C-alpha positions in Angstrom: -113.3 -152.3 -155.6 -114.7 -148.6 -154.8 -117.7 -149.6 -157.2 -118.3 -152.5 -155.0 -118.4 -150.7 -152.0 -120.8 -148.3 -153.4 -123.2 -150.7 -154.5 -123.3 -152.5 -151.2 -123.8 -149.3 -149.5 -126.5 -148.9 -152.1 -127.8 -152.2 -151.2 -127.9 -151.9 -147.4 -129.9 -148.7 -148.0 -132.4 -150.1 -150.2 -133.4 -153.0 -148.1 -135.3 -150.2 -146.0 -137.5 -149.5 -148.8 -140.2 -152.2 -148.3 -141.0 -150.3 -145.1 -142.5 -147.4 -146.7 -145.6 -149.6 -147.0 -146.4 -152.6 -144.9 -148.4 -155.5 -144.3 -152.1 -155.4 -145.3 -151.8 -152.2 -146.1 -150.0 -150.8 -142.9 -147.8 -147.6 -141.8 -144.6 -148.7 -141.1 -142.5 -147.3 -138.1 -139.4 -145.7 -139.8 -135.9 -146.8 -139.0 -133.4 -144.6 -137.9 -131.9 -142.1 -140.5 -128.6 -143.4 -141.5 -125.7 -140.6 -142.3 -125.1 -140.5 -145.9 -121.3 -142.1 -146.4 -119.2 -139.8 -148.7 -116.4 -141.6 -150.2 -112.8 -140.0 -150.4 -112.4 -138.4 -153.6 -116.1 -138.3 -154.7 -117.3 -135.3 -156.7 -119.4 -133.0 -155.3 -123.2 -133.2 -156.5 -123.8 -131.6 -159.9 -127.4 -130.6 -158.9 -128.0 -127.2 -157.4 -129.2 -127.4 -153.7 -133.0 -127.2 -153.7 -133.4 -128.1 -157.4 -136.2 -130.7 -157.9 -135.3 -133.8 -159.9 -137.9 -133.8 -162.9 -139.7 -137.1 -162.3 -139.6 -139.6 -165.2 -142.6 -140.1 -167.5 -143.8 -143.9 -167.0 -146.7 -145.4 -168.4 -149.8 -146.1 -165.9 -151.1 -149.3 -166.2 -155.1 -149.7 -166.2 -157.1 -152.3 -164.8 -156.1 -154.6 -167.5 -157.4 -158.5 -167.0 -154.4 -159.8 -168.8 -152.0 -158.5 -166.1 -150.5 -161.1 -164.2 -151.6 -162.6 -161.4 -149.5 -160.9 -158.5 -150.3 -157.6 -160.4 -154.0 -158.2 -160.3 -153.7 -159.0 -156.6 -152.0 -155.6 -156.1 -154.3 -153.6 -158.2 -157.4 -155.1 -156.4 -155.9 -153.9 -153.2 -156.2 -150.5 -154.4 -152.8 -149.6 -155.7 -152.0 -147.8 -158.8 -149.5 -149.7 -161.1 -147.0 -147.7 -163.1 -144.4 -149.6 -165.8 -141.2 -148.8 -165.4 -140.1 -151.3 -168.0 -137.9 -154.4 -167.9 -134.2 -155.0 -166.4 -132.2 -158.2 -166.0 -135.1 -160.6 -167.4 -137.9 -158.9 -164.6 -140.6 -156.4 -165.0 -140.2 -153.5 -163.1 -143.5 -151.8 -161.5 -144.1 -149.1 -159.1 -147.2 -149.7 -157.1 -148.7 -146.7 -155.1 -151.3 -146.3 -152.7 -151.8 -142.7 -151.7 -148.4 -140.9 -150.5 -146.9 -144.8 -150.0 -145.2 -146.7 -153.1 -142.9 -149.4 -153.7 -140.9 -150.8 -156.6 -142.1 -154.5 -157.6 -139.9 -156.7 -159.8 -142.1 -159.3 -160.9 -141.0 -162.7 -161.6 -141.2 -164.3 -165.2 -144.3 -166.1 -164.7 -146.0 -163.3 -163.0 -146.8 -165.5 -159.9 -144.8 -163.2 -157.4 -142.7 -160.0 -157.2 -139.8 -159.1 -155.0 -140.2 -155.6 -153.4 -137.2 -153.9 -153.8 -134.5 -152.3 -156.3 -132.1 -154.0 -158.4 -128.7 -153.3 -157.4 -125.4 -153.3 -159.1 -124.1 -156.0 -157.2 -123.4 -159.2 -158.6 -124.2 -162.4 -156.7 -120.4 -163.2 -156.6 -119.4 -159.5 -155.3 -122.1 -160.2 -152.5 -120.6 -163.4 -151.5 -117.2 -162.1 -151.5 -118.4 -159.1 -149.4 -119.7 -161.2 -146.9 -117.8 -164.5 -146.3 -119.1 -166.9 -143.7 -122.0 -164.7 -143.4 -124.2 -165.7 -146.2 -126.7 -168.9 -146.7 -128.3 -170.3 -149.9 -132.2 -170.2 -149.5 -132.5 -172.4 -152.6 -135.1 -171.1 -155.8 -138.8 -169.5 -155.0 -140.6 -168.8 -158.0 -137.5 -169.0 -160.0 -135.3 -166.7 -158.4 -132.1 -167.8 -156.2 -132.2 -166.6 -152.6 -129.5 -165.8 -150.7 -129.7 -165.0 -147.0 -126.8 -162.4 -145.7 -126.6 -162.0 -141.6 -125.1 -158.8 -140.6 -124.5 -158.8 -136.8 -128.2 -159.0 -135.3 -129.9 -158.2 -138.7 -130.2 -159.9 -141.8 -131.2 -159.1 -145.3 -132.4 -161.5 -148.1 -130.9 -161.0 -151.7 -132.9 -162.4 -154.8 -130.7 -163.1 -158.0 -132.2 -161.9 -161.3 -132.7 -164.3 -163.8 -129.8 -163.6 -165.8 -127.8 -164.1 -163.1 -125.8 -160.8 -163.2 -127.5 -158.8 -160.5 -129.2 -159.3 -156.7 -132.2 -157.4 -155.1 -132.2 -156.8 -151.8 -136.1 -157.1 -150.8 -139.1 -159.5 -149.8 -140.5 -161.4 -152.3 -144.5 -162.1 -152.2 -147.0 -164.1 -154.1 -149.9 -163.5 -155.9 -152.0 -164.7 -152.8 -150.4 -162.2 -150.7 -148.0 -165.0 -149.0 -144.9 -163.6 -147.5 -142.4 -166.2 -149.2 -139.3 -164.6 -147.9 -140.6 -165.3 -144.2 -141.5 -168.7 -145.2 -137.8 -169.3 -146.5 -135.9 -167.4 -143.8 -138.0 -169.3 -140.7 -136.3 -172.5 -140.6 -133.1 -170.5 -139.8 -132.3 -170.0 -136.0 -132.9 -166.3 -134.8 -134.2 -165.1 -138.1 -137.1 -163.0 -137.8 -138.7 -161.8 -141.0 -138.9 -157.9 -140.5 -139.8 -156.9 -143.9 -143.4 -156.3 -144.5 -145.1 -154.8 -147.7 -148.4 -153.5 -148.0 -150.6 -153.8 -151.0 -149.6 -157.5 -152.1 -150.6 -158.5 -148.8 -153.8 -159.9 -147.2 -153.0 -159.6 -143.7 -150.0 -161.2 -141.6 -151.5 -164.5 -140.2 -151.8 -164.4 -136.2 -149.6 -167.3 -135.7 -146.9 -166.1 -137.9 -146.3 -163.4 -135.7 -143.0 -163.9 -133.8 -143.0 -164.8 -130.3 -143.4 -162.0 -127.8 -141.1 -161.0 -125.0 -144.2 -159.6 -122.8 -147.7 -160.0 -122.7 -149.5 -158.0 -125.5 -152.7 -158.3 -124.1 -151.5 -157.2 -120.4 -149.6 -154.1 -122.0 -152.7 -153.0 -124.0 -155.1 -153.1 -121.2 -152.7 -150.7 -119.5 -152.8 -148.2 -122.6 -155.0 -145.3 -122.9 -157.7 -146.1 -125.8 -160.6 -144.6 -127.0 -163.4 -147.1 -127.1 -166.3 -147.8 -129.3 -168.8 -150.4 -129.7 -170.9 -152.7 -127.5 -169.4 -153.6 -123.7 -170.9 -156.8 -124.1 -169.2 -157.9 -127.6 -166.0 -159.2 -128.3 -162.9 -157.0 -127.6 -160.1 -156.1 -130.0 -157.2 -153.7 -129.6 -156.3 -151.7 -132.1 -152.8 -149.4 -132.3 -153.4 -146.4 -134.9 -151.5 -143.6 -135.8 -154.6 -141.0 -136.6 -152.5 -139.8 -139.9 -152.3 -143.2 -141.2 -154.7 -143.7 -144.2 -154.4 -147.4 -143.5 -155.4 -147.3 -139.8 -158.4 -145.2 -140.9 -159.3 -147.7 -143.7 -159.4 -150.6 -141.0 -161.5 -148.7 -139.0 -164.1 -148.2 -141.9 -164.1 -151.8 -142.6 -164.6 -152.4 -138.8 -167.5 -150.0 -138.3 -170.4 -152.4 -139.9 -169.3 -155.3 -137.0 -169.1 -152.2 -134.2 -172.7 -151.3 -135.5 -174.1 -154.6 -135.3 -172.8 -155.2 -131.8 -170.5 -157.9 -133.2 -167.1 -156.1 -132.0 -166.0 -153.5 -129.6 -162.8 -152.0 -130.5 -160.2 -150.1 -128.3 -158.3 -147.8 -130.2 -154.8 -147.1 -128.9 -153.4 -143.9 -130.3 -149.7 -143.4 -131.2 -147.7 -141.5 -133.6 -145.2 -142.8 -136.1 -145.6 -140.3 -139.2 -144.2 -137.2 -137.9 -141.2 -137.5 -140.3 -143.9 -137.4 -143.2 -146.5 -134.8 -142.0 -144.5 -132.3 -140.2 -145.6 -133.4 -136.7 -149.3 -133.8 -137.4 -149.4 -137.3 -136.1 -147.9 -136.1 -132.7 -150.7 -133.3 -132.9 -153.6 -135.4 -133.4 -152.8 -138.2 -131.1 -152.7 -135.5 -128.4 -155.8 -134.4 -129.4 -157.7 -137.9 -129.3 -155.9 -138.5 -126.0 -157.4 -135.2 -124.7 -160.8 -136.6 -125.4 -163.1 -138.7 -123.0 -162.6 -142.5 -124.0 -166.2 -142.6 -125.6 -165.4 -139.5 -127.8 -161.8 -140.2 -129.1 -162.9 -142.4 -132.1 -165.9 -140.0 -133.2 -163.4 -137.1 -132.9 -160.9 -139.1 -135.1 -163.7 -140.3 -137.5 -165.1 -137.1 -137.8 -161.9 -135.4 -138.5 -162.2 -133.0 -135.2 -158.7 -133.7 -134.1 -157.8 -129.9 -133.6 -158.6 -129.6 -129.7 -155.5 -128.6 -127.7 -153.8 -131.0 -125.9 -154.6 -131.4 -122.2 -151.9 -131.3 -119.8 -152.3 -135.4 -119.3 -152.1 -136.0 -123.1 -148.5 -136.1 -123.4 -147.8 -138.6 -120.8 -150.5 -140.7 -122.1 -148.9 -140.7 -125.5 -145.6 -141.5 -124.3 -147.2 -144.5 -122.0 -148.8 -145.7 -125.2 -145.5 -145.4 -127.0 -143.8 -147.5 -124.7 -146.5 -150.2 -125.1 -146.0 -150.3 -128.7 -142.3 -150.5 -128.5 -142.6 -153.3 -125.5 -144.5 -155.5 -127.7 -142.4 -155.0 -131.0 -144.8 -152.9 -132.9 -144.0 -152.5 -136.7 -146.4 -150.4 -138.1 -150.2 -149.3 -137.7 -152.9 -150.6 -137.6 -151.9 -153.6 -135.5 -154.5 -155.5 -133.7 -154.5 -157.3 -130.5 -157.1 -159.7 -128.8 -157.7 -163.2 -126.5 -158.6 -166.1 -128.4 -160.9 -168.6 -127.6 -158.0 -170.8 -126.1 -157.0 -168.2 -124.2 -154.0 -167.4 -126.0 -152.7 -164.1 -127.4 -154.1 -162.9 -131.2 -152.3 -160.6 -133.1 -152.4 -159.2 -136.7 -150.3 -156.7 -138.4 -152.5 -155.1 -140.7 -156.2 -155.6 -141.3 -156.9 -159.5 -140.8 -158.3 -160.8 -144.4 -161.5 -162.5 -142.8 -163.3 -160.3 -140.6 -165.9 -163.1 -139.5 -162.9 -165.4 -138.9 -161.4 -162.6 -136.6 -164.6 -162.0 -134.8 -165.3 -165.9 -134.2 -161.8 -166.3 -133.1 -162.2 -163.7 -129.8 -163.0 -165.1 -126.5 -166.7 -163.7 -125.6 
């Protein structure tokens, strides 16, 4: 029984790992840190405090044309792939993009991957641990899916091909489609909250959950830096100044801005202080101390060492409140008014920028 409890604790922790990377790539807002569980009678750690764990020496996968489709898609998004071996009928690969990484379990035919770690829990143990809280999702790409509710939260588990273990995580196919989202959408009250980065090509706007507040009204009240022709269609963009995916998105938008096809309102927030020792907040404060037309050039030029103005902390707090009000899950996130007057939203860079521009009301 103790082993099952330990495994369940592991599974509940692992379910947060896909948030290390986010939609088409996106820096994710970190979950609140959990207190480590200590089981009675557990032996003390044998590794000395402060000692570093020696990393394994896995093999790096190159740009091999023989890669399965889902790995070709991930590699094409700029991720470095590292082979970890095969476990319970699944090929395990680490995908890394900068300082963000995720562990992918590749389905046998290579058409999809589950982002997560294979747990020690068996399907029978999972069902016994949550009686009355599970729902069968059927099979997707050859893997049985199990939906497990836990209060207002949920986790999807996928059963390994040998039927011996489960993986808490989200499944994506070789086209970047969030298979898990599609599986849980018919379940009343379920919203797919796990988004992973290099595998996706942008979360479709229409797939975003219904908003409790008007995102457009909220972003219009935020403090933003403006770049581009005021007569061009306007796009609001939440960024963390230290988020590499935010910077990459801005570089992709720059040709549209220079061609006067788009005006972008950049809204600085800070979500990565836990990774960079507070540099996100310092950089956001520096941006928010600049005039609106100087924020983006300062960010793009790496000139974020300006001391914070007296007004900057309040501006950052207001921007953070705006991001929370619209349920922001990571940066970059885009908001715009569509041609029919409704609100457009994309978590991560949309795959088709021309279609994005065409969809914005002029």
